[in-house]
N, C-alpha and C positions, 0 to 999 in steps of 0.2 A: 299638394296637401297643405292646408292652412294650419299654421302653428301658434298663431297669437291672435288676440282681438284686434290689434292694429292691422295685421294682414287681412283679417276677416272683414273689417270695416272697409278697407281698401278695395277688397274684392266686390263688396256689396254696393259700392258707390255707382251712381249713375243709372240706377233702376228707376227711370223716370215714370215708367208705367205702373209701378208699384204704389198702391195707396193703402193707408193704414187708418182705420177707424179707431179713434181714441174715445172710449165710451164713458160717459160721465166725467167730462174733462173740466173739473171745477177747482183745481188747486194749481198753484204755481209749479209744484213738483211734476204733476201729470202734463201739464201744458208745455213745460220746458223740454220734455222728452220728445214732443212733437216738433217744437221748434229746432232742437238739435238734429233730429232726423231730417228735417228739411234742410238745414244748414250744412249737414254732412253729405247731402245729396243721396240719402238712402231711400227715402220714401216721402210721399205727399201726404201730410197729416189731414184728416178730416175730423174736427172736433164736434162731439155730440155732447150737448149740455145746455144749461140755461144761457141763452145767447148773450144777454147783458153781461153776466159774470165772466164769460169767456173772453168777450171784448175787453172788459176792464183788466183782466190779467194780462192779456197780450199787450195792451197799452203800457201797463206798469213794467213789462218786460222790454219795452222799447220797440215792440213790433207793430206793424200796420195791419190792423184786423182784416182789411180788404185783400190782403195777400193770402188769406186762409179761407177754406171752406168751413163754415160753421152751421151746424144743424141744431135748431132749437129743440129742446125737450123739456118736459115738465116734471120728471121724476127719475130716480134711478132705474125703475122698471121700464119706463118709456125709453130711456136712453139705451138700455140693453136691447129692447125690442128693435129699435131703429138700427142699431149696429148690426144685429143678426140679420135683419131684412136686407141691408146693404150687402152683407157678405153672401147671403143666399142668392141675391140678384147678380152677383159678380161685379159689383160696383167698388168693392174694396178687396184687398189681398191678404190683409192681417187684421185681427182684433186685438186691441190693447185695453185692458181693464184700467179704468181710472178710479174715481172716488165713488166706488160702490162695492158692495160685498162680492166676494167670489161666488157665493151661492146664487145671487141674483142673476149674474151674467151666464153662469154655467146652466142654470135652469132653462134659459132661453136657447142656449146652444144645444142642449140635449133634448129639447122638445121634439116628440115624435112627429107632430104635425107641422111645425114651422121652423125646426131647428137646422143644425148643420151636421147631423149624424151621417155616417158613411156605412154603418155596420161594422165598423172597425173600432177596436178598443182604444180609447184616449189614454195617453200617458205623458208625463212631464219629463222632458230631457233637460237636464242641468249641464251647463258647460262652464269650465273654468280654466285657468292657465296654471299648468304644473310648472313651477320654476325650481323644483328640487334637483333638477339635473342640469347638465351643460346646455344652456339655450332654453327657450320657452317651448312648451307644446300644449295643445289643447287636451283636455281629459273630460270625459262625460260621465254622468251619473243618472241612474233612473231606477225606481220612480220614487221621488220624495214629495210628490205634490198632489196625485190624484188617486191612485189605487192603494187602499189601506192595507190589505193582506192578500196579495195577488196569488191565484192558484198557479199550478205549473203551467197550464195552457196560457194563462194571462201573462206569466213571466216570459214565455216564448214570444208573445206579441210585443211585450215591452222591450225585449232585445231587438226584435225586428224594426220597431219604431226608431229606436236609438241608432241602429245601424243605418237606417235610411237617412237620418239626420247627418250622420258622419260622412256617409258616401256623397252627399250633397256638398260637403265641405272638402271633398277631394281625397278621402281616405277609401282606397279601393277595396280593402278587405280589413276592416276594423278588428282589433283584438278585444275580446270581451272577457272580463273576469266576473264570475258570478260569486258574490261575496258571502262569507260567513265568518264565524269566529275561529275556525280551524280549516286546515287543508286537506282533511280526509273525511270520509263518510262516517257519521255516527248517527245511528238509527234514533237516538234520543233527541237529535237536533234536526228537525225536519228540513231546514234551509240546506243542510249539507246533502241530504238525500236528493232534493229537487235540483240542486246545483249539478250533481253528477248526471242526473237524467237530462238536463239541458245540454250538457257537454255531449252526451251520447246522441241526442237528437241532432246536434250539429254535425257529428261525425257520420250520422246516417243520412245527412242531406235534408233533413226536416227544417232546419234553420240554415239559411243560405247567406252568401256574401260576407262571411265573417269567420273568426276563429273564436270558439267559445271554450273556456276551461273553468272548472269549478269542482268542488268548492275551493276557494281561496280566501285566506285572511287578508286584510287590507295591506299589510306590510308586503306579503308575497306578491300581490297584484302590481304594486307600483315600485318596489325596490329590488333592483338586481343584487345589491349587497346583502339584504335579508334572505334572499332566495339562496345565495351561495353559502351563507352561514348555516342554513337549514337543510342544505343539500337537496333543494327542490328545483326541478327543471321542467320547462314547458315553453310553448310558442308564445303564450301570453304572459307567463310569470315574469314580473319585474317590469313589464312594458305595456300594460293594459291601456287601451285608449278609452274603453267604456267600463264603468263599474256598475253592476246590477246588484242593488241591495235587496235584502230579503222582505222588507216591509216599509211602510211610509214613515214610521218612526225613525228607523236607522237612516233613511234618505234625508229626512228633515234635519236631523242632528248633523249628519256628515255635510250637508250643503251649508248649514249656518256656520259650521266650524271654518269652512273656507272663508266665509265673509268676515267673521269676527275674530278669528285667531291669526290667519294668515294674510288677511287684507288684500287678497288677490281679486282681480276682476272677474265677474260672473255674468252669466245671462242664461235664461232658460225659457223654453217655449213648450206649449202642449201641441202634440201632433196626434193624428188620427181622425180629426174632423176634416171638413171640406177645405179648410184653410188653417194656417197656424193661428193659435190663440195665446196671448201673453197675459198672465195674471201675476204681475209683480206684488210683492208685499209692500205695505205702506213704508217699510223701513228701507227698501231698496233705493239706491242712488239713481240720479238721472242718467249717469254713464252706464250703470247696469241695465237700464232700460234700453238705452241706445244699442248696448251689445246684443240684447234680445232681438231688437228690431232688426239689427244686421244679420243675425242667424236666420230670422224668419223669412227675410226677403230672398234668401239663397235656397229656400226649400221649395221642392216641387210638391204640389198638393196631391191629395189621394183621389 
């Protein structure tokens, strides 16, 4: 079981056969993520963008451009198309969004004719380090990036996607907390009703390879102290590995609170397509992008 990003990166090192297409690689921030991935021995970067600009940035960073594969492109849309084509042909193992809009690359990814659909729901799995207890541990959260207001069936798949990511990180039976604002079912709060249904689906064997409990407020999901004070018991209570949020707003806010208030390391990937897709925000650090690359190279594809 991997408990920190340092362990994760160490585990991911040496994947010489892993290639990552960096789509629209036109900034120092983006290109440095590829340089670091190569330097950390995580993956071989393939830069897609205006070739002259890519070469100039590599030189400014003290790199020899001839050490890298660079695919020339004329626009954001052309870069996205070429990246998806490489992925579809099995020539790369991961897609990393560079200097283009998320909608541009995802439109190509989701194209019914030429994209990377599998018939499976795509979802974003965010991972960070929980340092609130003795020693570090990884904790996941989904979905704060793709599905706006997921249905019960979509939440089931979001759980399954997250569990698959964590099982690839060595968690044999991840503990999943389905979050709401309270720990009991209230018919006026739909997220509590769905959380209990998801727990029942897990108990009935419809959601496998994990333990699901809900509804749980955030404190009860991660704090044994809070659970004792409130007299709440459970297999997941106080020790959740994965947090399932009720909607994209809650996930976005929770994810950014980790970054801006606790300053912990993070990384996130989109799963459910033919290969992992990374869509970092412009504010994410190079290290966070490397964290995401490390997560992605350890994943099995659908």
